[in-house]
C-alpha positions as CSV (number, residue, x, y, z in Angstrom):
1,M,0.0,0.4,-0.1
2,T,1.8,3.2,-1.1
3,L,0.9,6.5,0.5
4,T,-1.4,8.2,-2.3
5,Q,-3.5,4.8,-2.3
6,T,-3.9,5.2,1.5
7,L,-5.1,9.1,1.1
8,K,-7.1,7.8,-1.9
9,L,-5.7,10.3,-4.4
10,K,-6.0,10.0,-8.2
11,E,-2.6,10.4,-9.5
12,R,-4.1,11.1,-13.0
13,F,-5.4,14.5,-11.8
14,L,-2.5,15.8,-10.6
15,K,0.1,18.0,-12.3
16,F,3.9,16.7,-12.7
17,E,5.0,18.9,-10.1
18,D,2.5,17.7,-7.6
19,L,3.6,13.8,-8.6
20,R,7.4,15.1,-8.0
21,A,6.1,16.2,-4.5
22,L,4.2,13.1,-3.9
23,D,7.2,11.1,-4.7
24,Y,9.2,13.0,-2.2
25,C,6.1,12.5,0.4
26,E,5.7,9.1,-0.5
27,K,9.9,8.1,0.1
28,R,9.7,10.2,3.7
29,W,6.6,8.3,4.6
30,L,8.2,4.8,4.0
31,E,11.2,6.3,6.2
32,E,8.4,7.0,8.9
33,N,6.9,3.7,8.9
34,R,3.8,4.4,7.1
35,P,1.9,6.0,9.8
36,V,-1.8,5.8,9.4
37,K,-3.5,6.5,12.7
38,R,-5.7,9.6,12.2
39,W,-2.9,12.0,14.5
40,E,0.0,10.6,13.1
41,M,-1.2,11.0,9.4
42,F,-2.3,14.4,10.1
43,N,1.3,15.4,11.9
44,F,3.0,13.5,8.9
45,I,0.9,15.7,6.1
46,E,1.6,18.8,8.1
47,K,5.6,18.1,8.4
48,M,5.2,17.1,4.5
49,L,3.8,20.6,3.9
50,Q,6.7,22.4,5.6
51,E,9.4,20.6,4.5
52,L,8.0,21.0,0.8
53,K,7.5,24.5,1.4
54,A,10.9,24.8,2.7
55,N,12.8,22.9,-0.2
56,G,10.9,25.2,-2.8
57,I,9.2,22.5,-4.4
58,G,5.8,23.3,-3.5
59,Y,3.0,20.9,-2.1
60,P,0.1,19.6,-3.9
61,K,-3.4,21.4,-2.8
62,V,-4.8,18.0,-2.2
63,L,-2.3,17.2,0.9
64,L,-3.7,20.6,2.0
65,L,-7.4,19.7,2.0
66,R,-7.0,15.7,3.0
67,K,-5.2,17.2,6.5
68,K,-8.1,19.5,6.8
69,E,-10.8,16.5,6.1
70,I,-9.0,14.5,8.6
71,Q,-8.6,17.3,10.9
72,R,-12.6,17.4,10.6
73,Q,-13.1,13.7,10.5
74,A,-14.5,14.1,6.9
75,F,-11.8,11.4,5.6
76,A,-10.9,8.5,7.6
77,V,-7.7,6.5,6.7
78,E,-8.8,2.8,6.9
79,P,-7.0,0.5,9.5
80,R,-4.0,-1.2,8.1
81,E,-5.6,-4.7,8.7
82,E,-8.6,-3.6,6.3
83,R,-6.4,-2.1,3.8
84,D,-4.2,-5.1,3.5
85,R,-7.0,-7.8,3.3
86,P,-7.6,-9.4,0.0
87,R,-10.5,-7.7,-1.8
88,E,-12.8,-10.9,-1.7
89,Q,-12.8,-10.8,2.2
90,Q,-13.5,-7.4,2.7
91,I,-17.2,-7.8,0.7
92,P,-19.9,-8.5,3.6
93,N,-21.6,-11.8,3.4
94,D,-24.9,-10.1,2.6
95,H,-23.7,-8.3,-0.7
96,C,-24.1,-9.3,-4.1
97,Q,-21.1,-12.2,-5.0
98,E,-22.2,-11.3,-8.6
99,C,-21.2,-7.5,-8.7
100,E,-19.3,-7.5,-5.9
101,G,-21.5,-5.2,-3.8
102,R,-20.9,-2.7,-6.4
103,G,-24.6,-2.9,-7.7
104,F,-23.2,-3.0,-11.7
105,L,-21.2,-5.0,-13.7
106,V,-17.8,-3.8,-15.2
107,L,-18.6,-5.0,-19.0
108,P,-15.8,-5.8,-21.8
109,G,-14.5,-2.3,-23.4
110,G,-14.9,-0.9,-19.9
111,N,-18.9,0.0,-20.2
112,G,-20.9,-0.8,-17.0
113,A,-24.5,-2.6,-16.6
114,L,-27.0,-2.9,-14.0
115,C,-26.5,-6.2,-11.7
116,L,-29.6,-8.2,-12.7
117,T,-28.6,-10.6,-9.8
118,C,-29.2,-7.9,-7.1
119,L,-31.3,-5.4,-9.3
120,G,-28.4,-2.9,-8.8
121,R,-29.0,-2.8,-5.0
122,G,-25.5,-4.5,-4.1
123,R,-27.2,-6.9,-1.5
124,K,-28.6,-10.3,-2.1
125,S,-32.4,-10.5,-2.6
């Protein structure tokens, strides 16, 4: 699991400079033994914002956003055990196995379709 996955950041929406800064943060995150608890992550992000600013790299605005979301409890970092479990084990038993609880199926070519097994509810009938 990487820092960008832990913070649920979509790299395709970031600028090149932001990716450089996140690469630096990723290395520092590994050096600090991957902090994932709420306040550990909050303090880590704050430290990264300060280091990036001091180094003249500039920080990705999404880091500041995540820091504020963690502070307001609008974003929660999943416990490490939950993140490291295989996807099949994360789906509760009452969820539709056909669509894995999403309510839709991904078709070849990238299109989607409503799951007819659960009628889009994501749960067993």
